[in-house]
Backbone as JSON, one array per atom type, in Angstrom:
{
  "sequence": "MDVALLKELVQLMAANDLCALDLRDGQRRISLKRSSGQIPPPATLSVAAGPAAAQLPAPPAASVASPEPAEPPLKAITSPMVGTFYAAASPDAKPFVTVGSYVDEDTDVCIIEAMKVFNNIKAECRGTIVKILVNNGQAVEFGQTLFLVKPSP",
  "N": [[18.67, 4.39, -17.92], [20.01, 4.49, -21.09], [19.31, 2.45, -23.58], [19.66, 2.47, -26.34], [21.92, 4.1, -26.61], [23.81, 2.48, -25.33], [23.85, 0.28, -27.11], [24.86, 1.55, -29.37], [27.41, 2.3, -28.44], [28.56, -0.23, -28.03], [28.59, -1.16, -30.67], [30.38, 0.7, -31.79], [32.67, -0.01, -30.35], [33.13, -2.6, -31.37], [33.47, -2.04, -34.1], [35.82, -0.55, -34.07], [37.61, -2.23, -32.94], [37.97, -2.25, -30.11], [38.64, -3.15, -26.73], [37.86, -2.3, -24.25], [35.89, 0.21, -22.63], [35.45, 3.19, -20.94], [33.31, 5.44, -19.77], [32.5, 8.57, -18.5], [30.23, 10.83, -17.04], [29.66, 13.36, -15.21], [28.09, 12.25, -12.35], [27.38, 9.85, -13.44], [28.45, 6.74, -14.8], [29.72, 4.6, -17.28], [30.96, 1.5, -17.95], [32.36, -0.64, -20.19], [33.32, -3.84, -21.32], [34.82, -6.15, -23.53], [35.54, -9.33, -25.04], [38.71, -9.79, -26.55], [39.14, -11.61, -28.48], [41.45, -13.01, -28.38], [41.72, -14.36, -26.02], [39.89, -17.01, -24.92], [36.46, -16.88, -23.83], [35.47, -17.58, -20.43], [34.43, -20.92, -19.74], [31.1, -22.04, -19.17], [29.43, -23.77, -16.58], [26.86, -25.92, -16.09], [24.86, -27.01, -13.46], [23.02, -29.71, -12.35], [20.06, -29.76, -10.37], [18.54, -31.0, -7.37], [17.07, -34.32, -7.38], [18.43, -35.33, -9.65], [21.06, -34.57, -9.31], [21.94, -36.31, -7.39], [22.44, -38.6, -8.78], [24.9, -38.49, -9.92], [28.12, -39.9, -10.64], [30.37, -41.2, -8.14], [33.42, -39.52, -7.15], [36.62, -40.67, -8.38], [38.7, -42.9, -6.42], [41.46, -41.75, -4.44], [44.79, -41.84, -5.64], [47.34, -44.16, -4.64], [49.99, -43.75, -5.03], [52.75, -41.52, -4.48], [52.23, -38.04, -4.8], [53.43, -36.0, -7.5], [55.65, -33.22, -7.19], [54.04, -30.12, -7.39], [54.13, -27.96, -10.18], [55.15, -24.59, -10.04], [52.81, -21.98, -10.7], [52.87, -20.22, -13.82], [54.06, -16.88, -14.16], [52.65, -13.91, -15.38], [53.79, -11.34, -17.49], [52.46, -8.34, -18.09], [51.1, -5.86, -20.36], [51.35, -2.5, -19.49], [49.99, -0.53, -20.75], [48.32, 0.76, -23.71], [49.72, 0.34, -26.88], [52.59, 0.06, -29.08], [54.49, -2.84, -29.32], [57.92, -3.43, -28.81], [60.66, -5.53, -29.14], [63.32, -4.97, -28.94], [65.8, -2.35, -28.48], [66.4, -1.01, -30.83], [65.93, -1.49, -34.39], [68.12, -3.04, -35.33], [69.3, -3.98, -33.06], [69.95, -6.51, -30.51], [67.34, -8.52, -29.02], [65.78, -7.57, -25.88], [65.09, -9.68, -24.13], [64.96, -13.27, -24.48], [63.43, -16.51, -25.05], [64.17, -18.48, -22.3], [65.79, -16.65, -21.09], [66.99, -15.25, -18.04], [65.29, -13.23, -15.73], [64.92, -10.43, -13.51], [63.34, -8.29, -11.05], [64.12, -5.74, -11.98], [64.83, -5.98, -14.63], [64.78, -4.9, -17.97], [62.34, -5.79, -20.26], [61.08, -5.2, -22.63], [60.04, -2.6, -24.95], [57.41, -0.3, -25.02], [55.73, 1.66, -27.24], [53.88, 4.52, -26.97], [51.94, 6.99, -28.17], [54.16, 8.29, -29.42], [56.0, 8.17, -27.39], [58.52, 6.35, -25.87], [58.46, 3.66, -23.78], [60.19, 1.92, -21.37], [59.71, -1.36, -20.28], [59.62, -3.14, -17.34], [60.4, -6.37, -15.87], [59.39, -6.97, -13.31], [59.25, -9.24, -11.78], [60.83, -12.32, -10.75], [62.59, -14.78, -12.48], [62.51, -17.22, -15.19], [62.12, -16.62, -18.63], [59.62, -18.23, -20.37], [57.87, -18.15, -22.46], [57.17, -16.03, -25.2], [54.66, -13.94, -26.09], [53.92, -12.07, -27.97], [54.64, -10.36, -31.08], [57.41, -8.53, -32.49], [56.78, -5.13, -33.1], [54.06, -5.38, -32.97], [50.75, -4.31, -32.17], [49.6, -3.7, -28.88], [47.36, -4.24, -26.13], [46.13, -2.67, -23.1], [46.91, -4.49, -20.23], [47.27, -6.84, -21.63], [48.82, -10.02, -21.92], [52.27, -10.31, -22.24], [54.62, -11.79, -21.85], [55.43, -15.03, -20.48], [56.56, -16.22, -17.42], [58.59, -18.49, -15.66], [58.6, -18.71, -12.33], [61.36, -18.18, -10.11], [62.79, -19.59, -7.14]],
  "CA": [[19.74, 3.9, -18.76], [19.65, 4.6, -22.5], [19.69, 1.21, -24.25], [20.14, 2.82, -27.69], [23.29, 4.58, -26.44], [24.64, 1.32, -25.04], [24.01, -0.47, -28.35], [25.75, 2.33, -30.24], [28.77, 2.2, -27.89], [29.04, -1.59, -28.31], [28.89, -1.21, -32.11], [31.62, 1.46, -31.99], [33.77, -0.82, -29.83], [33.37, -3.69, -32.32], [33.96, -1.48, -35.37], [37.17, -0.02, -33.87], [38.38, -3.28, -32.28], [38.29, -1.84, -28.74], [38.32, -4.17, -25.74], [37.29, -1.7, -23.05], [35.44, 1.58, -22.75], [35.05, 3.74, -19.66], [32.72, 6.74, -20.07], [32.0, 9.23, -17.29], [29.52, 12.09, -17.26], [29.22, 13.76, -13.88], [27.98, 11.12, -11.42], [27.08, 8.64, -14.2], [29.62, 6.06, -15.36], [29.47, 3.38, -18.04], [32.2, 0.76, -18.19], [32.07, -1.78, -21.04], [34.48, -4.66, -21.67], [34.47, -7.28, -24.39], [36.66, -10.21, -25.34], [39.5, -9.33, -27.69], [39.26, -12.69, -29.44], [42.69, -13.72, -28.13], [41.53, -15.21, -24.86], [38.52, -17.51, -24.98], [35.69, -16.58, -22.63], [35.42, -18.72, -19.53], [33.35, -21.87, -20.0], [30.1, -22.08, -18.12], [29.13, -25.12, -16.13], [25.52, -25.99, -15.52], [24.77, -28.06, -12.46], [21.65, -30.17, -12.14], [19.63, -29.64, -8.98], [17.56, -31.98, -6.89], [17.38, -35.75, -7.47], [19.38, -35.62, -10.73], [22.41, -34.38, -8.79], [22.29, -37.49, -6.6], [22.8, -39.69, -9.68], [26.26, -38.3, -10.42], [29.02, -40.92, -10.11], [31.28, -40.76, -7.09], [34.75, -39.25, -7.69], [37.51, -41.83, -8.24], [39.49, -42.93, -5.19], [42.77, -41.13, -4.58], [45.87, -42.75, -5.98], [48.21, -44.47, -3.52], [51.33, -43.26, -5.36], [53.02, -40.19, -3.96], [52.02, -37.03, -5.83], [54.61, -35.28, -7.96], [55.58, -31.84, -6.73], [53.32, -29.26, -8.33], [54.9, -26.89, -10.81], [54.59, -23.29, -9.66], [52.12, -21.38, -11.85], [53.65, -19.22, -14.55], [53.7, -15.48, -13.91], [52.47, -13.16, -16.63], [54.21, -9.94, -17.58], [51.42, -7.74, -18.91], [51.32, -4.51, -20.86], [50.73, -1.5, -18.63], [49.38, 0.51, -21.57], [48.05, 0.48, -25.11], [50.81, 0.87, -27.69], [53.28, -0.85, -29.99], [55.5, -3.64, -28.63], [59.22, -3.59, -29.45], [61.46, -6.48, -28.39], [64.69, -4.46, -28.84], [65.91, -0.89, -28.43], [66.42, -0.53, -32.21], [65.69, -2.63, -35.3], [69.29, -3.9, -35.5], [69.82, -4.41, -31.75], [69.42, -7.8, -30.1], [66.18, -8.38, -28.13], [66.04, -7.45, -24.45], [65.03, -11.04, -23.58], [64.52, -14.35, -25.35], [63.0, -17.67, -24.27], [65.3, -18.99, -21.54], [66.49, -15.56, -20.4], [66.66, -15.04, -16.63], [64.92, -11.85, -15.45], [64.55, -10.07, -12.14], [62.39, -7.19, -10.98], [64.61, -4.55, -12.66], [65.23, -6.29, -16.0], [63.95, -4.39, -19.06], [61.96, -6.9, -21.12], [60.64, -4.69, -23.93], [59.65, -1.19, -25.02], [56.1, -0.06, -25.6], [55.59, 3.03, -27.72], [52.53, 5.05, -26.86], [51.9, 8.41, -28.54], [55.54, 8.7, -29.73], [56.83, 8.08, -26.18], [59.02, 4.99, -25.73], [58.44, 3.3, -22.36], [60.83, 0.65, -21.03], [58.86, -2.17, -19.41], [60.41, -4.02, -16.47], [59.8, -7.68, -15.61], [58.7, -6.89, -12.03], [59.23, -10.56, -11.15], [62.11, -13.01, -10.87], [62.42, -16.12, -13.05], [63.0, -17.5, -16.54], [61.13, -16.43, -19.69], [59.31, -19.51, -21.01], [57.11, -17.91, -23.68], [56.95, -14.66, -25.64], [53.34, -14.07, -26.68], [53.67, -11.03, -28.98], [55.7, -10.17, -32.06], [57.98, -7.19, -32.6], [55.98, -4.22, -33.91], [52.63, -5.69, -32.81], [49.97, -3.45, -31.27], [49.18, -4.41, -27.67], [46.32, -3.61, -25.31], [46.36, -2.6, -21.67], [46.65, -5.74, -19.53], [47.56, -8.01, -22.48], [50.0, -10.76, -21.49], [53.37, -10.21, -23.21], [55.57, -12.86, -21.56], [55.17, -15.93, -19.37], [57.8, -16.42, -16.67], [58.6, -19.52, -14.64], [59.2, -18.05, -11.18], [62.46, -18.86, -9.43], [62.62, -19.49, -5.68]],
  "C": [[19.26, 3.91, -20.21], [20.18, 3.4, -23.27], [20.24, 1.5, -25.65], [21.59, 3.31, -27.64], [24.23, 3.42, -26.18], [24.89, 0.49, -26.3], [24.98, 0.24, -29.29], [27.2, 2.25, -29.76], [29.36, 0.82, -28.18], [29.4, -1.72, -29.78], [30.18, -0.46, -32.43], [32.83, 0.68, -31.49], [34.14, -1.92, -30.82], [33.98, -3.16, -33.61], [35.41, -1.01, -35.25], [38.07, -0.98, -33.11], [38.87, -2.86, -30.89], [37.85, -2.93, -27.78], [37.64, -3.59, -24.51], [36.91, -0.25, -23.32], [34.98, 2.03, -21.37], [34.6, 5.17, -19.91], [32.14, 7.32, -18.8], [31.37, 10.57, -17.66], [28.94, 12.5, -15.91], [29.24, 12.58, -12.94], [27.72, 9.8, -12.15], [28.37, 8.06, -14.79], [29.17, 4.8, -16.08], [30.82, 2.75, -18.32], [31.84, -0.51, -18.96], [33.36, -2.52, -21.35], [33.99, -5.79, -22.54], [35.72, -8.09, -24.65], [37.37, -9.72, -26.57], [39.65, -10.41, -28.74], [40.54, -13.5, -29.22], [42.56, -14.69, -26.98], [40.09, -15.7, -24.9], [37.77, -17.16, -23.71], [35.62, -17.8, -21.74], [34.22, -19.62, -19.85], [32.36, -21.83, -18.85], [29.78, -23.53, -17.8], [27.74, -25.1, -15.54], [25.46, -27.2, -14.6], [23.31, -28.43, -12.28], [21.31, -30.08, -10.66], [18.7, -30.78, -8.63], [18.02, -33.41, -7.09], [18.4, -36.07, -8.55], [20.81, -35.48, -10.23], [22.86, -35.6, -7.99], [22.75, -38.65, -7.48], [24.2, -39.55, -10.25], [27.18, -39.36, -9.85], [29.95, -40.34, -9.05], [32.65, -40.49, -7.7], [35.65, -40.46, -7.48], [38.33, -41.73, -6.96], [40.87, -42.34, -5.47], [43.83, -42.19, -4.85], [46.78, -42.95, -4.78], [49.61, -43.92, -3.76], [51.52, -41.85, -4.84], [52.87, -39.16, -5.08], [53.34, -36.37, -6.21], [54.52, -33.85, -7.44], [54.94, -30.97, -7.81], [54.25, -28.18, -8.88], [54.31, -25.56, -10.34], [53.91, -22.68, -10.89], [53.03, -20.34, -12.51], [53.14, -17.83, -14.22], [53.6, -14.79, -15.25], [53.06, -11.77, -16.47], [53.23, -9.31, -18.56], [51.77, -6.32, -19.34], [50.62, -3.51, -19.94], [50.0, -0.41, -19.41], [49.06, -0.02, -22.96], [49.21, 1.07, -25.91], [51.36, -0.17, -28.63], [54.43, -1.52, -29.25], [56.78, -3.68, -29.46], [60.08, -4.47, -28.56], [62.88, -5.98, -28.17], [64.67, -2.94, -28.88], [65.94, -0.26, -29.82], [66.26, -1.73, -33.13], [66.9, -3.57, -35.45], [69.91, -4.35, -34.18], [69.24, -5.78, -31.4], [68.29, -7.59, -29.1], [66.6, -8.26, -26.66], [66.08, -8.83, -23.8], [64.59, -12.01, -24.67], [64.02, -15.48, -24.45], [64.25, -18.25, -23.61], [66.08, -17.92, -20.79], [66.02, -15.47, -18.95], [66.36, -13.55, -16.44], [64.73, -11.66, -13.96], [63.67, -8.83, -12.2], [62.81, -5.97, -11.8], [65.04, -4.79, -14.1], [64.25, -5.66, -16.99], [63.64, -5.56, -19.98], [61.51, -6.45, -22.51], [60.43, -3.18, -23.83], [58.25, -1.15, -25.58], [56.01, 1.42, -25.96], [54.13, 3.41, -27.64], [52.59, 6.55, -27.13], [53.31, 9.0, -28.7], [56.44, 8.77, -28.5], [57.21, 6.61, -26.02], [59.19, 4.67, -24.25], [59.11, 1.95, -22.16], [59.95, -0.08, -20.03], [59.75, -3.14, -18.65], [59.65, -5.31, -16.19], [58.94, -7.65, -14.34], [58.48, -8.24, -11.38], [60.58, -11.21, -11.42], [61.85, -14.4, -11.42], [62.99, -16.22, -14.45], [61.86, -17.33, -17.54], [60.89, -17.79, -20.35], [58.52, -19.31, -22.29], [56.98, -16.42, -23.94], [55.68, -14.7, -26.49], [53.02, -13.03, -27.75], [54.88, -10.91, -29.91], [56.17, -8.73, -32.07], [57.12, -6.34, -33.54], [54.48, -4.43, -33.79], [51.97, -4.69, -31.86], [49.51, -4.28, -30.08], [48.17, -3.56, -26.92], [46.76, -3.53, -23.86], [46.0, -3.94, -21.04], [46.91, -7.0, -20.35], [48.84, -8.68, -22.0], [51.04, -10.74, -22.6], [54.31, -11.4, -23.08], [55.0, -13.76, -20.47], [56.49, -16.3, -18.75], [57.62, -17.56, -15.67], [59.32, -18.92, -13.44], [60.36, -18.88, -10.59], [62.31, -18.64, -7.93], [63.39, -18.35, -5.07]]
}
């Protein structure tokens, strides 16, 4: 493994604001990923071993009150490609969806332009839009979350 090449690739990724790189040469493959700065890296948790672990306080007793029904987790609609996000079909048209809009699997939620090709993006889930995470005309990455949807039963 060529460490100098890896360092150079990481520097190129940082200089060009790339989040992922997949390089293949015959049977060799290098796949690099870095945080885009939008999603914080997962926190690490260190656990003490041995006698120190025995000194941890016991967890609090369970509450006697009946638990509230858990909210279903929000579903993310992610970008299937790198490109430019458009909320509407044209600058003067109304957006495909807004916060509170009901969507189903076949609802167009936005357009992503990639290499002068305009791609309609479908919700691929059923529910209500609760948050729009990108702005019209913003560049998006592959896998970037565009919308959060509260699933409907």
